[in-house]
N, C-alpha and C positions, 0 to 999 in steps of 0.2 A: 360308351357302348363298345363292346368288343366287335371286331370285324375280322372274319376268317378268310376273306377273299383277297386276291392279289390287287394291289393298287393300280397296277398297269396291266391291262388285258393282254398286251403283247408279251408279257413276261412268261406266260404259260408256254408259249412256243419255244422260247429261249431255254426255259427250265427243262422241257422235254428233250430238246436237242442236247443239253448238257448231260441229262440222265443217260441217254443212249451212248454218248461219247464216253462217259465214265464207266458205264457197264462194260463196254468193249475193252476198255483199258484194264479193268480188274478181272476180266475173263468170265463175265456173266452173260449168258445168252438172252438178251431182251429183244424179242421180235415184237412187232406192233400189236400182235393179237393177245391171246390168253397168257397170263403170267402166273397162273396158279401152281405151276410145276416148279417155280423158283422158290428156294428155301428162304426162310426168314433171315438166316445168317447172310445169304447172298444179297438179299434186298437191303439189309443193314449195312453191308460193306459198300454198296452203291450209294446209299444215302449219306454215309459217313464221308466217303470220298468226295461227294458233291459239296457237302458242307465245308470240308477242308479247302477245296478248290475255290469256292466262292469267298471264303474268309481270306485266303491268300490274295485273291484279286482285289479285295477291299483294302487289305493292308498295303498293297503295292500302289493303290490309287491315292493314298494320303499324301 
């Protein structure tokens, strides 16, 4: 059975913190409210940078 939720409920807070940290690093203005004015390209750059950072942390933990 497929499961789309996070295994650790505390991970949501950590991922949100990472998202805002990465967004500020790549120059995207993420305030806690409405994000409809952020382009798909900007959102993609944040997601890509998050993935890269998580992957690097995983590689360093081996």
